[in-house]
MARFIKE-656754 format. One record per residue (C-alpha): residue number from 1; residue in three letters; x, y, z. Coordinates in steps of 0.5 Angstrom, whole numbers, plus 500, padded with zeros to 3 digits. Layout:
! MARFIKE-656754
SITE   k   r   x   y   z
SITE NUM ala   X   Y   Z
...
! end
This chain:
! MARFIKE-656754
SITE   k   r   x   y   z
SITE   1 met 500 500 500
SITE   2 ala 503 507 498
SITE   3 ser 504 512 503
SITE   4 pro 500 518 504
SITE   5 gln 502 524 500
SITE   6 pro 502 531 503
SITE   7 ser 496 535 501
SITE   8 thr 498 540 496
SITE   9 ser 491 544 496
SITE  10 ala 493 549 501
SITE  11 gln 498 554 498
SITE  12 pro 502 559 501
SITE  13 pro 499 566 500
SITE  14 pro 502 570 495
SITE  15 ala 508 575 497
SITE  16 ser 506 582 498
SITE  17 gly 510 587 495
SITE  18 pro 515 592 500
SITE  19 ile 511 595 505
SITE  20 pro 512 603 504
SITE  21 thr 517 606 509
SITE  22 asp 518 614 511
SITE  23 phe 511 616 512
SITE  24 lys 506 618 518
SITE  25 ile 499 615 519
SITE  26 tyr 494 619 523
SITE  27 lys 488 616 526
SITE  28 pro 481 618 525
SITE  29 pro 478 623 530
SITE  30 asn 475 621 536
SITE  31 ile 468 623 535
SITE  32 ala 466 621 542
SITE  33 lys 470 626 545
SITE  34 ala 468 631 541
SITE  35 glu 462 636 543
SITE  36 pro 455 635 539
SITE  37 leu 455 641 534
SITE  38 pro 448 645 534
SITE  39 ala 444 644 528
SITE  40 leu 444 648 522
SITE  41 ser 439 651 518
SITE  42 asp 438 649 511
SITE  43 asp 441 657 509
SITE  44 tyr 448 655 512
SITE  45 phe 449 650 506
SITE  46 asn 447 655 501
SITE  47 pro 454 658 498
SITE  48 thr 454 665 499
SITE  49 thr 456 670 493
SITE  50 ala 463 670 497
SITE  51 asp 464 663 497
SITE  52 leu 462 662 489
SITE  53 arg 467 668 488
SITE  54 ala 473 664 492
SITE  55 ala 471 657 488
SITE  56 gln 471 660 481
SITE  57 ala 478 664 483
SITE  58 thr 481 657 485
SITE  59 leu 478 654 479
SITE  60 ser 480 659 474
SITE  61 ala 487 659 477
SITE  62 arg 488 652 476
SITE  63 thr 485 652 469
SITE  64 asn 490 657 467
SITE  65 ala 496 653 470
SITE  66 leu 494 647 467
SITE  67 val 491 649 460
SITE  68 asn 495 656 459
SITE  69 ala 502 653 461
SITE  70 pro 503 651 454
SITE  71 leu 502 658 451
SITE  72 gln 507 661 455
SITE  73 leu 514 662 452
SITE  74 lys 518 656 453
SITE  75 ala 524 660 457
SITE  76 lys 519 663 462
SITE  77 arg 516 657 463
SITE  78 glu 522 653 465
SITE  79 ala 525 659 469
SITE  80 ala 518 659 473
SITE  81 glu 519 651 474
SITE  82 lys 526 651 476
SITE  83 asn 524 657 481
SITE  84 lys 519 653 484
SITE  85 arg 523 646 484
SITE  86 asp 529 650 488
SITE  87 arg 524 653 493
SITE  88 trp 520 647 494
SITE  89 pro 524 641 493
SITE  90 glu 520 636 496
SITE  91 thr 512 636 496
SITE  92 lys 508 633 502
SITE  93 ile 502 630 500
SITE  94 arg 497 627 505
SITE  95 val 491 622 503
SITE  96 lys 485 622 507
SITE  97 phe 481 616 507
SITE  98 pro 473 616 507
SITE  99 asp 473 614 515
SITE 100 gln 478 620 516
SITE 101 thr 484 616 517
SITE 102 gln 490 620 513
SITE 103 leu 497 618 510
SITE 104 glu 502 623 509
SITE 105 lys 509 622 505
SITE 106 ser 514 627 502
SITE 107 phe 516 626 495
SITE 108 pro 521 629 490
SITE 109 ser 517 635 487
SITE 110 thr 519 633 480
SITE 111 asp 515 626 481
SITE 112 lys 509 625 478
SITE 113 ile 502 623 481
SITE 114 arg 503 616 479
SITE 115 ser 508 616 485
SITE 116 val 503 618 490
SITE 117 tyr 498 612 487
SITE 118 ala 504 607 488
SITE 119 phe 505 609 495
SITE 120 val 498 609 497
SITE 121 arg 497 602 493
SITE 122 gly 503 599 497
SITE 123 cys 499 601 504
SITE 124 leu 493 597 502
SITE 125 arg 490 590 504
SITE 126 asp 492 585 499
SITE 127 asp 485 584 498
SITE 128 val 484 591 496
SITE 129 lys 490 592 492
SITE 130 pro 486 590 485
SITE 131 ile 481 595 486
SITE 132 lys 482 602 483
SITE 133 phe 481 608 486
SITE 134 ile 482 616 484
SITE 135 leu 485 621 488
SITE 136 tyr 482 628 488
SITE 137 gln 482 635 491
SITE 138 thr 476 639 493
SITE 139 pro 473 644 493
SITE 140 pro 472 644 487
SITE 141 ile 472 637 485
SITE 142 arg 479 636 481
SITE 143 asp 480 629 479
SITE 144 leu 488 627 479
SITE 145 lys 487 621 474
SITE 146 val 493 617 472
SITE 147 ser 490 616 465
SITE 148 asp 489 623 464
SITE 149 pro 494 626 459
SITE 150 thr 493 633 462
SITE 151 val 495 630 469
SITE 152 arg 500 624 468
SITE 153 asp 505 628 465
SITE 154 leu 506 633 470
SITE 155 thr 510 634 476
SITE 156 leu 507 635 483
SITE 157 val 510 642 482
SITE 158 glu 506 643 475
SITE 159 leu 500 640 478
SITE 160 gln 500 646 483
SITE 161 leu 501 641 489
SITE 162 ala 507 644 492
SITE 163 pro 509 645 497
SITE 164 ser 504 641 501
SITE 165 ser 497 638 499
SITE 166 ile 491 634 502
SITE 167 leu 488 629 497
SITE 168 leu 482 625 498
SITE 169 leu 481 618 496
SITE 170 arg 475 614 493
SITE 171 phe 474 607 491
SITE 172 glu 471 604 485
SITE 173 asp 467 599 490
SITE 174 glu 462 604 493
SITE 175 ser 462 600 499
SITE 176 leu 469 602 501
SITE 177 asn 467 609 501
SITE 178 his 463 610 507
SITE 179 asp 465 614 513
SITE 180 gln 464 608 517
SITE 181 ala 468 603 513
SITE 182 pro 475 602 516
SITE 183 ala 481 604 512
SITE 184 pro 483 598 508
SITE 185 leu 490 598 510
SITE 186 leu 495 593 512
SITE 187 pro 495 591 519
SITE 188 ser 503 593 520
SITE 189 ile 501 600 517
SITE 190 leu 495 601 522
SITE 191 glu 499 599 528
SITE 192 gln 503 605 527
SITE 193 ala 497 610 527
SITE 194 ile 498 616 532
SITE 195 asp 493 622 533
SITE 196 val 493 628 529
SITE 197 pro 497 633 532
SITE 198 val 494 639 535
SITE 199 pro 496 645 533
SITE 200 ala 500 649 538
SITE 201 pro 497 655 541
SITE 202 pro 499 662 539
SITE 203 pro 504 665 543
SITE 204 glu 502 670 549
SITE 205 thr 503 677 548
SITE 206 gln 507 680 553
SITE 207 pro 503 684 558
SITE 208 thr 503 692 559
SITE 209 pro 506 695 565
SITE 210 gln 500 696 570
SITE 211 ala 500 702 575
SITE 212 gly 504 700 581
SITE 213 ser 509 696 578
SITE 214 ser 516 696 580
SITE 215 arg 518 700 574
SITE 216 pro 522 706 577
SITE 217 thr 519 712 576
SITE 218 pro 523 719 576
SITE 219 ser 523 722 583
SITE 220 thr 520 729 584
SITE 221 ser 527 732 586
SITE 222 thr 530 729 579
SITE 223 thr 524 733 576
SITE 224 gln 525 739 579
SITE 225 thr 532 739 578
SITE 226 ser 530 738 571
SITE 227 ser 525 744 571
SITE 228 glu 531 748 574
SITE 229 lys 536 747 568
SITE 230 lys 530 749 563
SITE 231 ile 529 756 566
SITE 232 pro 533 762 562
SITE 233 lys 539 765 565
SITE 234 trp 535 772 564
SITE 235 leu 529 770 568
SITE 236 lys 533 767 574
SITE 237 leu 537 774 574
SITE 238 gly 530 778 574
SITE 239 lys 528 774 580
SITE 240 lys 534 777 584
! end
């Protein structure tokens, strides 16, 4: 009777790619600790004239930067880009997931947007890596698709992302886009999560000296002496 052969049905899981390094991950804000917000009226969500003008100005600036850039003189455009690269050699990108988990990493400003996609995909769980996602900005909504020729061939500086930007993420699978769905990141990535740092309070101003302070004041005798020195000689002679 032949001896039983070991089963080969259970195959080892495929090896994952290298885990990204040199990054930061921030936990979602603790909603339970936050104080409840007052109810807002419907008018609050209607944009004001100032809001619409600000959004239009931002959109126009981005459109001019992306559409009209080829119309600039080549030497002038190259000089402007070199100045930006010299001023901001690195670009800090913070990617925010639907549950408010945030990934942060600095990239060379000469990198393309595909470097940011590769970093985010490398942090995802193995079962989520094949699912497509889009990085975008808001407001107004601006998709940064690698398939878009007006995006994929530009550097982070040319995309107006330097020196730092916050990008939002949405998956092709809508079940991953709910704010209650935990960010589908590798466990080794999630265990490094820290709280979002609290901004430091503004420095206190120095108090102005109050009445009764210990600051010395000129004495009466000194004041009188000073006054006497200012009396003209002819007036002094007339007093004799």
